[in-house]
N, C-alpha and C positions, 0 to 999 in steps of 0.2 A: 504494500500500500504506500502511495506517495502522498505526503502532506505538505501544505503550504499555509503559512500564517504571516501576517504583517500588521503594522499600525493601520488603524481604520480611518484616520483623519490626517492627511498630509496637505499642507498649504504652502504655496510658493508665491512670494511677493517681495519684490525689491523694495526695501524700506519698510517691510512689514513689522520689524521689531519696534519701530517708533509708533506703531499703532497696536501695541500689544494688548491694550485693554479690550479691543474688539476681538483679537484672536484667542483670548482666554475665556471669552464669554461662555458661560455654562459649566466651566470646570471648577470654579472656586466659590463655593456657596457662602463661606464666611468672610470673603474678601481679604484673606491673609495669605500673601504669596511669599514662599520661602525660595530664594534664588540661590542656586549652587553654582559657583564659578571658581576661577583662580585669580590670584592677585594681579597677574599680568593683564588678563582680559579686563578686569575691573579698572586698573590704572589707565588703560588705553581709552577709556570712556565709551567702550562699545555698548555698555549697559545704560548710558545716560538717557537715550531716547525712550527705552523701555520703561525705566524707572519713572520718568516724567509722565508718560502715558498712563501708567498704573496709578500713580499717586493722584493725578488729575481726575481720575475716575473713581476716587474714593477707596482705593485698595491700600492696605498696610503692607509694606515691603520690608523683608528682612534679608540681608545679603550675607551668605556664608562663602567667603572667598579664600578659604584655607586649603583648597584642593591643590595637590602637587602632582607632577607626572608619576605614573605608576602608583596610583593612590594607595597609601597604607590603610590597612583595616582600622587602625586607631583614629585616623582622620574621619573615616566614614562613620564610625561609632560616635565621635564627637558631634558631627553634623546631625546625626539622627536625634541625639539628645537635645540639641539646639532647636531642631524643627518641632519636636514634641513640646518643648517649653514655650515656643512661640505660638503653639496651637495652629500650625500651618494647615490651610485648607487646600493648598496646591504646592507641589514641589516642581520648580522650574530649573532644569539643567541648561546652562548657557555657557558654551565654550567648545573645546575640543573633546576628544574621547574621554579623557580623565574626568572632567566635570560632569559629562553626561553619564558615564558609568557610576560615578559617585552619587549623582542624583537618583539614579534608578534604585540603588540599594538603600539610600536614605528614605525614599518613599516607602520601600518595603518595611524597613525597620521601624519607622515612625507610625506605620499603619497596622502593625501586627506585633504579637508577642514572641514570634519565632526567633531564637538566638541566631546570630550570624554564622556561628560554627556549624549549624545544621543546614545552611543554605548552599554551601559549596558543592558543586557537582551538577549533574543534569537532572532537571525536573524535581529538585528537592525544596526549592523556595516556593511556598504555597500562597503567601499573601494572607489576608488582604493587604492592600497598600493604599497610600494616599493618592489622590489624582496626580498625574504626572504629565508634564509637557517638556519637550526637548527642542532646543534651538542650537544648531551647530554653528561654530564660527570658523571651522576649518573644513576643507573638502577632502576627507580621507577615511576616517574611521567607520563611517556608516552607523555609528553607535545609536544614532537617533531612531533607527528602525530595526534594531536587533534586540533579541531577548537575552543578551549576554552582557555581563559586567566582569571585568578583570581587575582584581585587587592584589596588593602585595601583602603577604602574611609573613610574619617574622622579618628577617633581615632582607632576604632577596627572593624568597619563594613567591611565585605568582599562582593564584588560584582563580578559577572561574566560577561564576554563578550563572547557570543557564536555565531559564524558566520562563514560561509564557507570561507570568506576572510582571516581567520586566519590560514587556512591550508598552510603550507610552500610549497615553490617551490621544495625544495630538502632537504633531511636529510642524514647525515653521522653518522653511528654507528662505533665508534673506541674503541674497548675494552681496548686498552692500556691506554686510558685516565682514566679508572676506577680502575686500579690496586692499586692505593694508597689510596683508600677510607678507612676510619676507619671502624672497625667492626660494631659499632653501627649505623653509617650512612648506611652501606651496608644492615644491617638487617632491619632497619626501612623502607628504600626505597624499599627493596625487598618485604616486607609485603604489603606496599602501592600498588605495582604493582599487587600482588595477590588479594587485595581488589578490584582493578579496574576490574579484570577479573570476580571475583565472583559476583560483583554488576551488571556488564554488562549482565551476564548470567541470572540474576533474574530481570532484568529491564523490567517489563512486558509490558509497552506501546509500546516500540520500539525495543525490542530484535528481531533478525532476523537470518536466517540460517548462514549468513556470520559472524555476531558478535558472535554468539554461537561458531562457529568453531574456531575463533580467540581466544576467551576466554579460551576454553578448551586447545588449543595448548599452549597458554601463561602459563597456570597453570602447564602443563607438564614440560615446560622448567624451570619455576621458582622453583617449588617444588624440582626438581632434582638438582638444582644448589645453592639454597640459603644457605644451611648448608655447602656446600663445600667451598663457597667463604668466609663464616664467619670463617671457620677453616684455610683457606689458601688464603689470599687476592691476591696472585700472580698467582692463577690458572686461566690462560688466557682463557681457554676453558669455564670454568664455568662462568667467567666474561662475555664472549660473549653471553652465553646462557641467562644470566640475562638481558643483554641489549636487546636481541631479544625478550625475554619474556615480558619485560616492554613495548616494542614497540607494540607487538601484543595485549597486554592488552589495550594500548592506542587506537589502532585502534578499538577495541571492544567497549570501553566505550564512544568513540567519537560518535558512532552511536547508542548505547544503553546506555543512560547516567546513572551515578552513583546515589546512593540513600541515605538511612538513615545513613549508616556508615559515609559517608562524611558530611552529615548534622550535626551529633553529634560531628564530629571531628573539624569542623571549629571554634567553640567557643574556643577550647583549644589553637588554634593558634592565633585567633584574640585577645583574652584577655590576654593570658599568653605566647604567642610566642613559644609554643611547636612546634617543626618541624612537618610538615604536615604528613609525613610518620608515625612518632611515634604517632601522634594524632589518625590516623586511626587504628594503631595496638592496642592502648589502648581500643577503643570502639568496635572493630571488633566482638569478640565472644559474647559480650553482645547483640549486635544488631542481630547477627545470631540466638542466642537463642530465642529472641523475635519473629523473623521472622519464626521460624521453623514450627509453625502450618500451615502457608500458603506456605512455601517454601520447605517443606520437600522433595517433589518430585524433584524439580530442584537441591537442594543441593545433593540429592541422585544420580542424573545423573552425577554431577561433581565427586562425590566420586567414582562412578562406573568407570568413565573414568580414574581416577587416580589409579584404582585397589585397592581401600581401602575397598570396600564393596558397599552397595547400599542404605544406609540410610543417611539422612541429619545429624543426630547426629554424625555419624562417621566423616563427613567433619569438623564439629565444633571441635570435639576432635583433629583432625589432625592440624587444625589451632592453637589451644591452645598449642599443642605439639611443633609446629614450633616456637611459641612465646617463650616458655621455652628454647628450644634448641639454639635459636639465642641470648638469653639474653636481649631482649628489656624490659624496665620497664613495669610493669603491673598494677600500681596503680596511681591514681591522685596525691597522696602524694609524690610518687617517682619523680614527675616532678613539685613539689612545687605548686600544686593547692589545696587550702583549701576547706574543706567541705562547707564553707559559700558561695562559688562561684557556687554551683550546681544549685540553682534556677535561677540565672542570666544566666548561660550557657544553661540551658534547655529552658528558654524563647527565647534565641537567636537562638537555634537550630530549634525551631518550626517555625521560619521565613524563613527557607531555603526551601520554597515550590518548587523551581525549581528542587530540589533533592528529596524531600519527596514524590512527586507524582509518582516517579518511584519505590518506595519501594513495595515489594510484600505484605506486611501487613501494614495497615494504622498505622502510628506512632502517639502516643498520648503524651501529656505533662507528664502525670503520668508515662508512660513507659519510657520516656526519663530520668526523674528524677531518676527512679529506676535503670536504666542502669548505670548512673553516680554514684549513691550511692553504687552499687555493686562493683565498682572498686575504691572507695574512699580510 
């Protein structure tokens, strides 16, 4: 049986965040909005229009801006306590993947009595939760339309909560929020979104006709826009295409989950705090080369859809070309990861069985080590 689920209310409006009072209509009965973001987004003033619109319409607004990259469990628990004390009627995640993932879990924790330790895994977080709305400020993670939240537990270990209760009630895509993104962030998050689509299309246990269609549509949008936005960050049409492409890829991989690219990327973030999108970009083509004997047909179908040709090798070459064209770092040394860390990272990557089971070719420890060594 093939299943497909996604967010039921997705809105696309340039400048929509400045009209947020209209977009949250019906979601917040007590007019108390708890906004989850990070200090950088807050300092940039991206929230100013949204705050003004809400307060002008009589809403009380509380801002929790303590989210950091690879959000630690302790920060999420602090935010949940804050939301409960505020008596939030709506949790609004505003930012990149980390604020949105944090907002999802805060909404769950503040709306139910289930301990967070019982939520990790697939289908274990039961809810209920507070009403939840998500507004991305980067075009990459797709977190706004997924049922996944990734948190850091302990010092470096990452764990996922995967549950339908994490699907938001409403999503707003506002391309104006992304026009100020630096080129490197734009490139890395854009490649991250392309990884989501490629891995969804090759996610053998759960790929389905809907996830396939969304993945291909996402790649068409993203490939056509990523170099444009890296050249001209103010290109609003390209920015919107990136947002839509990332969202489509998110819908795809939420139903046909990611695989070995993500498994090998997680140790780079967990141990060395390399941003998630850049971690994926670093290991992408190495994993694709390894997968080629089993995934050539599927990669070839993607390449054919993108009018590149009909072989998997052509798709790998194109992803390598995009990495060069957008200027993302391409070696571990470029992000200050020493050769001595390879064995540790490989051991950690092999524990990501939730992801590895979806890979079209069984990943081995030896192959993982070689992929890291090839980009050292």
